[in-house]
C-alpha positions in Angstrom: 87.6 50.5 85.6 87.1 53.1 88.3 86.3 56.7 87.4 88.6 59.2 89.0 86.8 62.4 90.3 89.9 64.0 91.8 90.2 66.4 88.8 86.7 67.7 89.2 87.1 68.0 93.0 90.4 69.9 92.6 88.9 72.2 90.0 85.9 72.9 92.3 88.2 73.7 95.2 90.2 76.1 93.1 87.1 77.9 91.9 85.8 78.2 95.5 89.2 79.6 96.7 89.3 82.2 93.9 85.7 83.3 94.6 86.4 83.7 98.3 89.6 85.7 97.6 87.7 88.0 95.3 85.0 88.6 98.0 87.7 89.2 100.6 89.5 91.6 98.3 86.2 93.5 97.6 85.5 93.8 101.4 89.0 95.0 102.2 88.8 97.5 99.3 85.5 99.0 100.6 86.8 99.1 104.2 89.9 100.9 103.1 88.0 103.2 100.8 85.6 104.3 103.5 88.1 104.5 106.3 90.8 106.1 104.2 88.8 109.2 103.5 90.7 112.1 105.0 88.6 114.2 107.4 89.2 117.9 107.2 87.4 120.0 109.8 88.1 123.2 111.5 88.9 123.3 115.2 85.5 123.4 117.0 84.1 126.9 117.1 82.1 126.3 120.3 85.1 127.7 122.2 84.4 131.1 120.7 81.1 131.3 122.6 82.5 130.2 125.9 84.4 132.4 128.3 87.6 131.0 129.7 87.2 129.2 133.0 90.4 130.7 134.4 90.9 134.3 133.4 94.6 135.1 133.3 94.8 137.7 130.6 91.2 139.0 130.7 89.5 139.9 127.5 92.7 140.0 125.5 93.3 136.3 126.3 89.8 135.4 125.1 90.2 137.3 121.8 93.5 135.5 121.1 91.8 132.1 121.3 89.1 133.4 118.9 91.7 134.5 116.4 93.4 131.1 116.7 90.2 129.2 116.0 89.6 131.3 112.9 93.1 131.0 111.6 93.9 127.3 111.9 92.3 124.1 110.9 93.2 120.5 111.5 93.5 117.6 109.0 93.2 114.2 110.6 95.0 111.1 109.4 93.4 108.4 111.6 94.2 104.8 112.5 97.5 104.2 110.8 98.6 100.7 111.8 102.3 99.9 111.9 104.5 96.9 112.9 107.6 98.1 114.7 111.0 97.0 113.5 112.1 93.6 114.8 108.8 93.1 116.6 106.4 91.2 114.2 104.1 90.3 117.1 103.6 93.9 118.1 101.8 96.8 116.4 101.2 100.5 116.8 97.9 102.3 116.0 98.6 106.0 115.6 96.4 108.9 114.5 98.1 112.1 113.3 96.5 115.6 113.2 98.1 118.2 111.0 97.5 121.8 112.0 97.6 124.5 109.2 96.3 127.9 108.5 92.7 128.1 107.3 93.4 130.9 104.8 95.7 128.7 102.7 93.0 126.8 100.8 95.6 125.5 98.4 97.4 123.8 101.3 94.2 122.1 102.5 93.6 120.8 99.0 97.2 119.6 98.6 97.0 117.8 102.0 93.8 116.0 100.8 95.4 115.1 97.5 98.5 113.8 99.1 96.7 111.9 101.9 98.0 108.5 100.8 101.6 109.7 100.3 101.6 111.3 103.7 100.2 108.2 105.4 102.9 106.1 103.6 105.7 108.4 104.9 104.3 108.2 108.4 104.0 104.4 108.1 107.6 104.1 106.9 108.8 106.4 109.7 107.3 104.5 112.5 108.1 101.0 111.0 111.8 101.9 111.1 111.6 102.4 114.9 112.1 99.6 117.5 109.3 98.9 119.9 111.3 100.2 122.8 111.8 103.6 121.0 108.0 103.8 120.4 107.2 103.0 124.0 109.5 105.7 125.4 107.2 108.7 126.0 110.1 111.1 125.9 110.4 110.4 122.2 106.9 111.8 121.3 108.1 115.3 120.7 110.9 114.0 118.5 108.3 112.0 116.5 106.2 115.1 116.0 109.1 117.2 114.9 110.4 114.5 112.5 106.9 113.9 111.0 106.4 117.6 110.5 109.7 117.9 108.7 108.9 114.9 106.5 105.4 116.2 105.6 106.6 119.8 105.0 109.2 118.4 102.6 106.4 117.0 100.5 104.3 120.1 100.3 104.4 122.9 97.7 101.5 125.1 98.7 102.5 125.9 102.3 103.6 124.3 105.5 102.0 122.4 108.4 102.5 124.4 111.5 102.0 121.7 114.1 101.8 117.9 114.3 99.6 116.4 117.0 99.3 112.8 118.0 95.8 112.3 119.5 96.1 108.5 119.4 99.2 106.4 120.1 98.6 102.8 121.1 101.3 100.1 121.0 100.7 96.5 121.8 
């Protein structure tokens, strides 16, 4: 009578698969946890020290840029990856920057707390668009306007003044 080792081999394979899945899930979690941190930083203040290269408005023009730098900050939402509608082989990598007033500390906190919700809305927005719509550069201003409206509808402590798209790569 032959002894059948298939049961032991199958159990060993299942254990190996479960361990590998746990390791992969842990790695993905740490990547997302480290990458998903929202970066909040004011617009670089180096511009305050520099004089404008082309002086159109003289000293008044330079003081306006100083006031702007003191009044606004940018919250970055980087590397959001989306599959366009009806194009499973394509993807979009987009980064969004939300400009808001520095003096509204509650808004900055709210943006940080709602980071995942905002990213989800952005992901949903872009995933509903066809690849051709995303490739049309004339649509970028519409994207900014729509995203600003979506995000502002989620906020209680203030409003985002401008949406910027510093990265927009579709493949």
